[in-house]
N, C-alpha and C positions, 0 to 999 in steps of 0.2 A: 503493502498499500504506498501509498506516495506521501511525503509528509508534508506536513496541510499546518501553511504560517499562519498564525497565529494574528489577526487584526491587533495593532499595537492601544491598550487602553488610555482612550484619554484623563488624563489630570485630575479633570474635575467629575473623576466617579468615584463614588465611595468605598472603600472597604467590601460595605453590604455587597452590594449592584456588582464587583467587582466577584466576589464569593457567588453569588448566586449566579454569575455568568459563565464563571470558572466550571460549577457544577453543572450547568444545562451543555457545556460545550462536551463535558467527557460522559454522561447522557448519549447523548449522539453519536458520538466517535462508539458506543458499547453497542448501541442501537444498530447501527451499522455492519460492528462487525459480527453483532448474534444473526442478524439478518443474513452473511456473508452462510456465516456454519450456517445453516440452514438451509441454505441452498446447494452448497456444495454437499452434503448431510444427505438432502432430498434427489438428485439430480445422481445421483451415486447409486440412493434406493432405487433411482427408476432404471438406473441401467442393469442393476442382480438383478432387477425383473421382467426385463422384456429380455435380457439373455435365453431365457429359460424359452 
């Protein structure tokens, strides 16, 4: 997976908003990874059943 460049955090953002933004970013990243894992799992499972 290519490295995602983080957008620069503007100085007026307070710590709480920064924390929420980072948590949200991490959640999106995890969700994307989970979806990719599910896709590979299902595609390999469907290949296994189509071989029969």
